[in-house]
N, C-alpha and C positions, 0 to 999 in steps of 0.2 A: 332967744337962744342963750343960755350960761353954760358954761366949762363950769363953772364953779361950783360945787353944790350949797342950796342954801339951806338950811333950818326949816324943817316942816315938825309942825306937834300933831302926831297923832291924836283923834277927836270920837272915832270909833275905830274897834275891833271887832266882826262879828265872823260867824263860820259860815260860811257856804256846801263844803261836805267836809268828811274827814279828813283831810291833807288840804284842803283850799279855804282861804279866808280873804275874806274885805275890809280893806283899812282905808276909815279917810280920813284925812289930812288938811290941815292949816298952814300956813306960812304965819311965820314968828314973828318975821317984821317983812322983810323984802321980800314980794311975792314974785317968783316965776312970768313969764308974758304968758296969754290964754295959749290955753291945747285948741286944737280942733280935733274931734273924734278923726282914730285911726292915728293917730300920732303916739310915740312912747317917749316916758321919763326911765332916764338912770337914778334909781331909787339905791338910797347906798344905808346900807345897818352900821355904826359906826362901831368900827374896832372888827369889822367879819370884810364887810367887801359892798362893791354895786353889782345893781343887774339892772338891763333894761325889761320895763313892766309899760305895759300899756295900760293910754286912761280907761276906769271903765264905767267914769264919772266925771263931769265938769261945771261947776256950778261954781262962776266968778273965781276968785281965785283957788278958791277949796279943791282938792284934785282926791278920786277916788280912783284903786289900783286892788283888784283882786288880782291873788297870789295862789299858787301851788307851791308847798315845801317839796322840792325835789333836791335839793344843794344846799350847801349850807350855809352859804345867803338868804337864800331863799326863806327855807325857816325860820331862821335870824328875824325875818322883816314877816314872816307869820306869827311868831313871840311876841313881837312891839302890843305894849300895855297904852292905854290910853294915856297919855299924858304924857308920855314918853317923846325921842321926838331921833327923825332922820332927817336926809340928808336928801335933798331933789335935787339936780339938772334935766336942763331941756328948755323948748320943746325941739323932741328928736321926730326925722323923718315928715313924709308924706303922710296926709290925711284923706278921709275916703270921697271928701267932695261931694257932699248932697246935695248944695244948693246948682252943681252942674245938671243936676237928673229932674227940676222942678220940670214938672206938667207928666214925667214918666211913669209909670208904674215903676215899682220896688219890690224885689225880693234879696230876700235875706237871710243865708243860709250861716249857720251856727254850728259845729262840731267840740262840745266838752267844753275846754276850757277858752276854744276859740269866741265865746258867749260873750265874753268882757270888751275886747276894742270894738263890739260891735252894738253892747247895749247901747252910748253914746248916741249910736247910726240912729238906732228904733225912737229914742227919746226927742231925736232933733227931728226928725217924720211926725213925728207925733204932735210936737211942740207946733205946729204948721200948717192945720188940715189945710185943704184947697189948694196949698202948695206941688204936693204929687197928683201923683194917681194910687190909684190900689195897692197898697202895702200887706206883703206876704211875711211872716217872720217861720221861719223854721228849723227847729234848736233839737241838737239830738246829743244823747248821751252816753255814756257806756250803761249807768244804771241808773232808776228812778234817785238813787240815795247822793246820783253824780251832780246831776241837775242844779245851773244855778240861777240867782233868783227866782225862787218859785212864787213866790209875792207878788214878782211882778207881771207872770208870761198871761196869767189870764186879762190885763187889762190891755197887753197889745194884739189882739187880736181884732184889727179895724184891717180889712175884713177876715183874713186869717193868721192865727197863731199856730202853728201844728207843733207839735210836742212827741218827739218817738226815740227809745233808747232801743240799745244792742240785751242787751239783759236781765226779764224783770218777774218776781216771782207773781205768786198767784193775788196780792194785794192792790197790783197795779194792773188798772183799767185803761189807759191811755194805752198805743201804739208799742211795737216794738218790729223793729226793724234797720234798716239803713233810712239815712235822711232824706236822701232824694227820692226816695220814694213820696214825700210829703207833695211832691211837687205834680203830683195828679191831685190835689185837693187846691191846688192857689188857682188866684183870678189873675190872668195878666193875658197884655199882649204882645208877644214874645220883643216886636218888629218895633215895640215903646217902651220895652222896657228894660232897666239899668237893675242891675246884680253887685250883691256885695257877700263873703265867703268869706271865712275866716276860719281855720281850725289844722286838726294834722293833715297832710301832704297828700295822703292818699285820699281821704272827704273831700279835698278842695279839686285835683281832678275831675273824681265822680260825678260832683255837682256839676265843673263846669263843661266835661263832654254832655250832662241831658242837657244843661241850659242851649248849649251850641245845637245838641238834633233838636230843639223844640223851638231854634228858630230865633236866638238869641244872640245878638253881634258879639264874637270875642271880645271890640274894645267897647261893647256895657258890660264888661264882667270884672269888677277889679274885685280882686285877693290879695290880703294881705299875706306875704310871707315870714317864714324867723332862719336866721343864721345863726353863727355867734358873733352878737354883735359887742365889741370891750371897748372900742373909743368912742361908737357913737356920730363919730364924727366924717368917715371914711378915711382916716387915713392908715389905720393898722390893717385894714385889708382880713380881717378874721371872718366877715361878714360877707363879704365875694360871693356870686351866684352867677357865671360867666362875666359880662360885661356891668354888670350890675351893683355896688355897694349898698345892701340894702338900708342899713342904715341912716344914707343919703337919700337913695336915690329910691326907696321905699319906705318903712315897708310892704305902702298898698302901691300895687303896680295894675295894670292892663293887663285881662290875662293872655289877650295878642302879643304882649311883649313878653308874657313871661313862661310862656308856652313849651319854647324849647328849650328852654332852661332846667323844667322840673322833673328830668332826667338824671339830674345829677346830685347824687344824695348827699344828705349834709353828714360830714364822720364826726 
């Protein structure tokens, strides 16, 4: 981990939706240590500022980030062109720790841009056939136009990749409704399953409740949480959630540890 931003060159910038872009980065010289799926970087738009962004793809020293433009820095990063440079520091936080789920069925539940930090997890599981049990990927978005990585979703169905949207027009022939309804189509043994969830907190709570109801133990439900991460090292306290400093103790935590804290709304 480095506290000093290293220069990374933008090698690609492609649209995912009207307000979301995926950028690919290569180190200009020195590379950061290898990230684990679930960890995040502080990505700096020169002259604007830096924000925490989960890694959406890891290929050696190359990094992929999917960013929704909702503020000055995120909009600046969405607008970077191939060939320009950004600053990156990290890796920060905890990862999904997929290897500890070897031999178990996997359920991956994503809502909206929460699919971005789960994408490396899906890819890691698919790259190791026979290491894990049945893989179930459940993806929800507001509308079909808001779905991320649409060209990849069809290849994730081993045995099941379900996609649903909250609202759709007549051209949409897929599922409409909450992402937790897709659990009815998933194939898993609840007592031998590890689940991973990322998205809006209301979705995380609903997914965790449904998984618990079906028999998945709370300690085997891993969730990724967000709070305002400024320093990324646990010193400033902006990301505090009860006893947790999410940039240091998270963002990935087990649900049994996070459940009592999720009644605390982010201000």
